[in-house]
MARMIZA-364295 format. One record per residue: residue in one letter; y, x, z negated of N, C-alpha, C in turn. Coordinates in nm, 4 decimals. Each point is the difference from the previous one (the first is absolute). Layout:
// MARMIZA-364295
+----+----------+----------+----------+----------+----------+----------+----------+----------+----------+
| aa |     n.yy |     n.xx |     n.zz |    ca.yy |    ca.xx |    ca.zz |     c.yy |     c.xx |     c.zz |
+----+----------+----------+----------+----------+----------+----------+----------+----------+----------+
|  A |        Y |        X |        Z |        Y |        X |        Z |        Y |        X |        Z |
...
+----+----------+----------+----------+----------+----------+----------+----------+----------+----------+
***
This chain:
// MARMIZA-364295
+----+----------+----------+----------+----------+----------+----------+----------+----------+----------+
| aa |     n.yy |     n.xx |     n.zz |    ca.yy |    ca.xx |    ca.zz |     c.yy |     c.xx |     c.zz |
+----+----------+----------+----------+----------+----------+----------+----------+----------+----------+
|  M |   5.5158 |  -4.8707 |  17.3893 |  -0.0864 |   0.0337 |  -0.1113 |  -0.1111 |  -0.1043 |  -0.0175 |
|  K |   0.0394 |  -0.1290 |   0.0054 |  -0.1004 |  -0.1055 |  -0.0136 |  -0.1014 |   0.0060 |   0.1134 |
|  A |   0.0469 |   0.0353 |   0.1198 |  -0.0887 |   0.0085 |   0.1157 |  -0.1061 |   0.1075 |  -0.0230 |
|  M |   0.0400 |   0.1131 |  -0.0605 |  -0.0953 |   0.1070 |  -0.0270 |  -0.1033 |  -0.0442 |  -0.1033 |
|  I |   0.0436 |  -0.0726 |  -0.1001 |  -0.0910 |  -0.0478 |  -0.1033 |  -0.0991 |  -0.0998 |   0.0607 |
|  L |   0.0523 |  -0.0937 |   0.0810 |  -0.0871 |  -0.0979 |   0.0639 |  -0.0976 |   0.0676 |   0.0960 |
|  A |   0.0475 |   0.0988 |   0.0735 |  -0.0885 |   0.0720 |   0.0915 |  -0.1089 |   0.0722 |  -0.0792 |
|  G |   0.0352 |   0.0585 |  -0.1123 |  -0.0970 |   0.0683 |  -0.0849 |  -0.1026 |  -0.0961 |  -0.0564 |
|  L |   0.0451 |  -0.1181 |  -0.0420 |  -0.0928 |  -0.1011 |  -0.0502 |  -0.0920 |  -0.0496 |   0.1106 |
|  G |   0.0537 |  -0.0153 |   0.1186 |  -0.0821 |  -0.0425 |   0.1138 |  -0.1076 |   0.1016 |   0.0302 |
|  F |   0.0341 |   0.1269 |  -0.0024 |  -0.0982 |   0.1055 |   0.0246 |  -0.1057 |   0.0013 |  -0.1092 |
|  A |   0.0435 |  -0.0174 |  -0.1248 |  -0.0952 |   0.0002 |  -0.1113 |  -0.0962 |  -0.1174 |   0.0119 |
|  T |   0.0505 |  -0.1134 |   0.0446 |  -0.0851 |  -0.1175 |   0.0168 |  -0.1050 |   0.0234 |   0.1075 |
|  I |   0.0380 |   0.0670 |   0.1064 |  -0.0939 |   0.0298 |   0.1083 |  -0.1015 |   0.1041 |  -0.0447 |
|  A |   0.0413 |   0.0992 |  -0.0756 |  -0.0868 |   0.1109 |  -0.0384 |  -0.1004 |  -0.0397 |  -0.1081 |
|  V |   0.0357 |  -0.0919 |  -0.0871 |  -0.0857 |  -0.0342 |  -0.1132 |  -0.1357 |  -0.0558 |   0.0434 |
|  P |  -0.0084 |  -0.0944 |   0.0947 |  -0.1334 |  -0.0494 |   0.0359 |  -0.0926 |   0.1081 |   0.0531 |
|  S |   0.0512 |   0.0935 |   0.0773 |  -0.0880 |   0.1035 |   0.0528 |  -0.0490 |   0.0922 |  -0.1114 |
|  V |   0.0823 |   0.0290 |  -0.0965 |  -0.0417 |   0.0813 |  -0.1138 |  -0.1029 |  -0.0771 |  -0.0812 |
|  A |   0.0228 |  -0.1299 |  -0.0210 |  -0.0950 |  -0.0812 |  -0.0768 |  -0.1338 |  -0.0078 |   0.0720 |
|  D |   0.0015 |  -0.0150 |   0.1319 |  -0.1250 |  -0.0033 |   0.0763 |  -0.0760 |   0.1303 |  -0.0161 |
|  A |   0.0693 |   0.1107 |   0.0074 |  -0.0644 |   0.1305 |  -0.0123 |  -0.0602 |   0.0178 |  -0.1392 |
|  Q |   0.0654 |  -0.0549 |  -0.1020 |  -0.0497 |   0.0147 |  -0.1363 |  -0.1205 |  -0.0898 |  -0.0261 |
|  R |  -0.0116 |  -0.1129 |   0.0699 |  -0.1123 |  -0.0898 |  -0.0207 |  -0.1282 |   0.0539 |   0.0614 |
|  W |   0.0092 |   0.0783 |   0.1052 |  -0.1179 |   0.0487 |   0.0694 |  -0.0635 |   0.1118 |  -0.0812 |
|  T |  -0.1278 |  -0.0148 |  -0.0287 |  -0.0740 |   0.1004 |  -0.0751 |  -0.0698 |   0.0919 |   0.0995 |
|  P |   0.0192 |   0.1309 |  -0.0122 |  -0.0661 |   0.0931 |   0.0923 |  -0.1518 |  -0.0211 |   0.0020 |
|  I |  -0.0576 |   0.0207 |   0.1157 |  -0.1423 |  -0.0255 |   0.0196 |  -0.0858 |   0.0832 |  -0.0939 |
|  A |   0.0325 |   0.1273 |  -0.0146 |  -0.0788 |   0.0866 |  -0.0894 |   0.0017 |  -0.0549 |  -0.1431 |
|  Q |   0.1126 |  -0.0535 |  -0.0413 |   0.0104 |  -0.0568 |  -0.1346 |  -0.0856 |  -0.1262 |  -0.0111 |
|  R |   0.0012 |  -0.0832 |   0.1036 |  -0.0819 |  -0.1217 |  -0.0021 |  -0.1480 |   0.0362 |  -0.0036 |
|  Q |  -0.0393 |   0.1021 |   0.0763 |  -0.1392 |   0.0445 |  -0.0013 |  -0.0400 |   0.0429 |  -0.1403 |
|  G |   0.0846 |   0.0790 |  -0.0614 |  -0.0283 |   0.0475 |  -0.1355 |  -0.0088 |  -0.1129 |  -0.1003 |
|  Q |   0.0902 |  -0.0963 |   0.0112 |  -0.0014 |  -0.1133 |  -0.0920 |  -0.1277 |  -0.0822 |   0.0155 |
|  L |  -0.0406 |  -0.0234 |   0.1250 |  -0.1226 |  -0.0771 |   0.0226 |  -0.1223 |   0.0748 |  -0.0503 |
|  Q |  -0.0045 |   0.1303 |   0.0248 |  -0.1132 |   0.0799 |  -0.0483 |  -0.0066 |  -0.0054 |  -0.1522 |
|  T |   0.1145 |   0.0096 |  -0.0648 |   0.0059 |  -0.0068 |  -0.1460 |  -0.0482 |  -0.1356 |  -0.0502 |
|  R |   0.0425 |  -0.1078 |   0.0664 |  -0.0434 |  -0.1343 |  -0.0410 |  -0.1504 |  -0.0168 |   0.0171 |
|  I |  -0.0555 |   0.0544 |   0.1078 |  -0.1446 |  -0.0085 |   0.0211 |  -0.0728 |   0.0788 |  -0.1091 |
|  D |   0.0480 |   0.1216 |  -0.0273 |  -0.0611 |   0.0826 |  -0.1049 |   0.0054 |  -0.0702 |  -0.1354 |
|  Q |   0.1133 |  -0.0608 |  -0.0319 |   0.0133 |  -0.0717 |  -0.1270 |  -0.0959 |  -0.1186 |  -0.0059 |
|  G |  -0.0177 |  -0.0677 |   0.1141 |  -0.0923 |  -0.1133 |   0.0052 |  -0.1432 |   0.0423 |  -0.0259 |
|  I |  -0.0364 |   0.1174 |   0.0512 |  -0.1348 |   0.0518 |  -0.0243 |  -0.0172 |   0.0334 |  -0.1478 |
|  R |   0.0968 |   0.0725 |  -0.0567 |  -0.0090 |   0.0402 |  -0.1406 |  -0.0051 |  -0.1193 |  -0.0943 |
|  S |   0.0763 |  -0.1042 |   0.0330 |   0.0046 |  -0.1165 |  -0.0891 |  -0.1178 |  -0.0949 |   0.0212 |
|  G |  -0.0741 |   0.0206 |   0.1084 |  -0.1101 |  -0.0902 |   0.0309 |   0.0419 |  -0.1213 |   0.0816 |
|  A |   0.1283 |  -0.0068 |   0.0373 |   0.0487 |  -0.1125 |   0.0792 |  -0.0503 |   0.0078 |   0.1442 |
|  L |  -0.0342 |   0.1198 |   0.0457 |  -0.0563 |   0.0190 |   0.1340 |  -0.1391 |   0.0593 |  -0.0128 |
|  D |  -0.0943 |  -0.0532 |   0.0763 |  -0.1319 |   0.0635 |   0.0020 |  -0.0012 |   0.1043 |   0.1123 |
|  R |  -0.1085 |   0.0724 |   0.0084 |  -0.0105 |   0.1107 |   0.0958 |   0.0178 |  -0.0481 |   0.1442 |
|  R |  -0.0636 |  -0.1100 |   0.0338 |   0.0067 |  -0.0538 |   0.1362 |   0.1440 |  -0.0370 |   0.0376 |
|  E |   0.0696 |  -0.0660 |  -0.0914 |   0.1393 |  -0.0383 |   0.0260 |   0.0864 |   0.1241 |   0.0187 |
|  A |  -0.0180 |   0.0980 |  -0.0870 |   0.0804 |   0.1217 |   0.0075 |  -0.0249 |   0.0762 |   0.1294 |
|  V |  -0.1256 |   0.0093 |   0.0422 |  -0.0327 |   0.0698 |   0.1245 |   0.0687 |  -0.0684 |   0.1180 |
|  R |  -0.0047 |  -0.1336 |   0.0016 |   0.0620 |  -0.0738 |   0.1100 |   0.1520 |   0.0171 |   0.0000 |
|  L |   0.0624 |  -0.0093 |  -0.1160 |   0.1449 |   0.0156 |  -0.0089 |   0.0432 |   0.1420 |   0.0382 |
|  R |  -0.0752 |   0.0999 |  -0.0461 |   0.0332 |   0.1384 |   0.0365 |  -0.0170 |   0.0233 |   0.1497 |
|  S |  -0.0993 |  -0.0633 |   0.0594 |  -0.0213 |   0.0113 |   0.1442 |   0.1192 |  -0.0589 |   0.0755 |
|  Q |   0.0480 |  -0.1138 |  -0.0455 |   0.1164 |  -0.0624 |   0.0638 |   0.1242 |   0.0878 |  -0.0171 |
|  L |   0.0145 |   0.0616 |  -0.1156 |   0.1128 |   0.0895 |  -0.0240 |  -0.0088 |   0.1227 |   0.0909 |
|  R |  -0.1191 |   0.0538 |   0.0152 |  -0.0204 |   0.1149 |   0.0892 |   0.0300 |  -0.0388 |   0.1458 |
|  D |  -0.0412 |  -0.1204 |   0.0407 |   0.0293 |  -0.0475 |   0.1352 |   0.1510 |  -0.0089 |   0.0247 |
|  L |   0.0737 |  -0.0467 |  -0.0996 |   0.1456 |  -0.0068 |   0.0134 |   0.0611 |   0.1390 |   0.0110 |
|  S |  -0.0518 |   0.0922 |  -0.0757 |   0.0477 |   0.1377 |   0.0067 |  -0.0239 |   0.0594 |   0.1388 |
|  Q |  -0.1161 |  -0.0289 |   0.0569 |  -0.0312 |   0.0494 |   0.1345 |   0.0877 |  -0.0669 |   0.1053 |
|  L |   0.0290 |  -0.1280 |  -0.0173 |   0.0893 |  -0.0694 |   0.0927 |   0.1393 |   0.0614 |  -0.0042 |
|  E |   0.0472 |   0.0274 |  -0.1203 |   0.1314 |   0.0643 |  -0.0128 |   0.0002 |   0.1349 |   0.0716 |
|  Y |  -0.1054 |   0.0766 |  -0.0169 |  -0.0102 |   0.1309 |   0.0651 |   0.0074 |  -0.0160 |   0.1520 |
|  R |  -0.0728 |  -0.0980 |   0.0534 |   0.0034 |  -0.0235 |   0.1455 |   0.1394 |  -0.0417 |   0.0460 |
|  Y |   0.0642 |  -0.0867 |  -0.0775 |   0.1368 |  -0.0406 |   0.0347 |   0.0929 |   0.1210 |   0.0034 |
|  R |  -0.0090 |   0.0844 |  -0.1009 |   0.0900 |   0.1160 |  -0.0075 |  -0.0268 |   0.0987 |   0.1135 |
|  R |  -0.1251 |   0.0179 |   0.0371 |  -0.0341 |   0.0933 |   0.1086 |   0.0452 |  -0.0505 |   0.1354 |
|  S |  -0.0039 |  -0.1303 |   0.0217 |   0.0293 |  -0.0556 |   0.1314 |   0.1476 |   0.0066 |   0.0359 |
|  G |   0.0879 |  -0.0035 |  -0.0971 |   0.1417 |  -0.0045 |   0.0338 |   0.0873 |   0.0963 |  -0.0773 |
|  G |  -0.0593 |   0.0934 |  -0.0708 |   0.0812 |   0.0943 |  -0.0757 |   0.0628 |  -0.0597 |  -0.1245 |
|  G |  -0.0507 |  -0.1077 |  -0.0473 |   0.0528 |  -0.0674 |  -0.1181 |  -0.0358 |  -0.1464 |   0.0070 |
|  L |   0.0500 |  -0.0757 |  -0.0939 |  -0.0287 |  -0.1430 |  -0.0025 |   0.1160 |  -0.0776 |   0.0596 |
|  S |  -0.0303 |  -0.0863 |   0.0941 |   0.1025 |  -0.0897 |   0.0525 |   0.0184 |  -0.1129 |  -0.1013 |
|  A |   0.1033 |  -0.0783 |   0.0188 |   0.0250 |  -0.1125 |  -0.0907 |  -0.1160 |  -0.0989 |   0.0040 |
|  S |  -0.0528 |  -0.0268 |   0.1186 |  -0.1110 |  -0.0961 |   0.0086 |  -0.1268 |   0.0557 |  -0.0649 |
|  E |  -0.0237 |   0.1299 |   0.0126 |  -0.1167 |   0.0610 |  -0.0644 |   0.0145 |  -0.0034 |  -0.1516 |
|  R |   0.1201 |   0.0294 |  -0.0475 |   0.0245 |  -0.0041 |  -0.1439 |  -0.0175 |  -0.1420 |  -0.0531 |
|  N |   0.0493 |  -0.0991 |   0.0747 |  -0.0162 |  -0.1398 |  -0.0407 |  -0.1473 |  -0.0397 |  -0.0017 |
|  D |  -0.0752 |   0.0468 |   0.0997 |  -0.1428 |  -0.0293 |   0.0054 |  -0.0711 |   0.0600 |  -0.1214 |
|  L |   0.0313 |   0.1250 |  -0.0320 |  -0.0622 |   0.0644 |  -0.1167 |   0.0412 |  -0.0704 |  -0.1290 |
|  D |   0.1267 |  -0.0368 |  -0.0110 |   0.0459 |  -0.0726 |  -0.1192 |  -0.0793 |  -0.1287 |  -0.0186 |
|  R |  -0.0183 |  -0.0741 |   0.1083 |  -0.0738 |  -0.1261 |  -0.0066 |  -0.1446 |   0.0250 |  -0.0419 |
|  R |  -0.0614 |   0.1013 |   0.0601 |  -0.1403 |   0.0300 |  -0.0317 |  -0.0160 |   0.0470 |  -0.1450 |
|  Y |   0.0943 |   0.0808 |  -0.0492 |  -0.0073 |   0.0435 |  -0.1398 |   0.0203 |  -0.1178 |  -0.0950 |
|  A |   0.0862 |  -0.0939 |   0.0364 |   0.0215 |  -0.1178 |  -0.0837 |  -0.1284 |  -0.0831 |  -0.0079 |
|  V |  -0.0682 |  -0.0147 |   0.1125 |  -0.1264 |  -0.0743 |   0.0021 |  -0.1030 |   0.0700 |  -0.0889 |
|  L |  -0.0107 |   0.1317 |   0.0132 |  -0.0964 |   0.0747 |  -0.0810 |   0.0358 |  -0.0091 |  -0.1480 |
|  S |   0.1272 |   0.0044 |  -0.0312 |   0.0425 |  -0.0121 |  -0.1387 |  -0.0421 |  -0.1343 |  -0.0585 |
|  R |   0.0155 |  -0.1064 |   0.0774 |  -0.0437 |  -0.1322 |  -0.0462 |  -0.1519 |  -0.0041 |  -0.0167 |
|  Q |  -0.0733 |   0.0680 |   0.0877 |  -0.1459 |   0.0037 |  -0.0124 |  -0.0423 |   0.0724 |  -0.1274 |
|  V |   0.0674 |   0.1112 |  -0.0308 |  -0.0303 |   0.0737 |  -0.1231 |   0.0251 |  -0.0912 |  -0.1204 |
|  R |   0.1135 |  -0.0677 |   0.0000 |   0.0329 |  -0.0901 |  -0.1110 |  -0.1066 |  -0.1093 |  -0.0133 |
|  F |  -0.0386 |  -0.0600 |   0.1121 |  -0.1007 |  -0.1067 |  -0.0034 |  -0.1333 |   0.0527 |  -0.0528 |
|  E |  -0.0451 |   0.1122 |   0.0543 |  -0.1302 |   0.0543 |  -0.0407 |  -0.0015 |   0.0387 |  -0.1479 |
|  K |   0.1131 |   0.0488 |  -0.0504 |   0.0051 |   0.0399 |  -0.1404 |  -0.0055 |  -0.1203 |  -0.0937 |
|  H |   0.0394 |  -0.1165 |   0.0485 |   0.0075 |  -0.1161 |  -0.0876 |  -0.1035 |  -0.1074 |   0.0297 |
|  D |  -0.0745 |   0.0118 |   0.1073 |  -0.0932 |  -0.1077 |   0.0356 |  -0.1171 |  -0.0104 |  -0.0968 |
|  R |  -0.0507 |   0.1098 |  -0.0489 |  -0.1127 |  -0.0041 |  -0.0929 |   0.0429 |  -0.0654 |  -0.1314 |
|  F |   0.1173 |   0.0341 |  -0.0469 |   0.0521 |  -0.0579 |  -0.1231 |   0.0101 |  -0.1516 |   0.0153 |
|  D |   0.0535 |  -0.0452 |   0.1111 |   0.0149 |  -0.1433 |   0.0236 |  -0.1360 |  -0.0685 |   0.0068 |
|  R |  -0.0975 |   0.0626 |   0.0652 |  -0.1325 |  -0.0598 |   0.0120 |  -0.0647 |  -0.0190 |  -0.1364 |
|  H |   0.0154 |   0.0981 |  -0.0896 |  -0.0606 |  -0.0102 |  -0.1323 |   0.0624 |  -0.1126 |  -0.0824 |
|  H |   0.1291 |  -0.0228 |   0.0202 |   0.0671 |  -0.1028 |  -0.0792 |  -0.0180 |  -0.1413 |   0.0559 |
|  R |  -0.0474 |  -0.0134 |   0.1222 |  -0.0220 |  -0.1314 |   0.0592 |  -0.1367 |  -0.0561 |  -0.0375 |
|  R |  -0.0889 |   0.0829 |  -0.0428 |  -0.1372 |  -0.0460 |  -0.0302 |  -0.0083 |  -0.0836 |  -0.1234 |
+----+----------+----------+----------+----------+----------+----------+----------+----------+----------+
***
């Protein structure tokens, strides 16, 4: 009986990290939507000017096209392609954050 319980706990320990990894990964379509929403909010609030928004949207469109090429080339996304897209979306997300806050910082430094 104890062996079955220990075996069950061992299996649960192995299964939990993979479930946690799957839950941490945000689907690409959701990340695209979130970034588009953040850019739109930046425009409405005045945190982003037209030039910044055009550049950020262009980068977002480029990522979308890269994803499309990845999916067409292999019938889906490989782990390395998904990791590459994750990294690129993280970089773009940081750029959106920086662009939305750089004007505010500049005004307060003067």
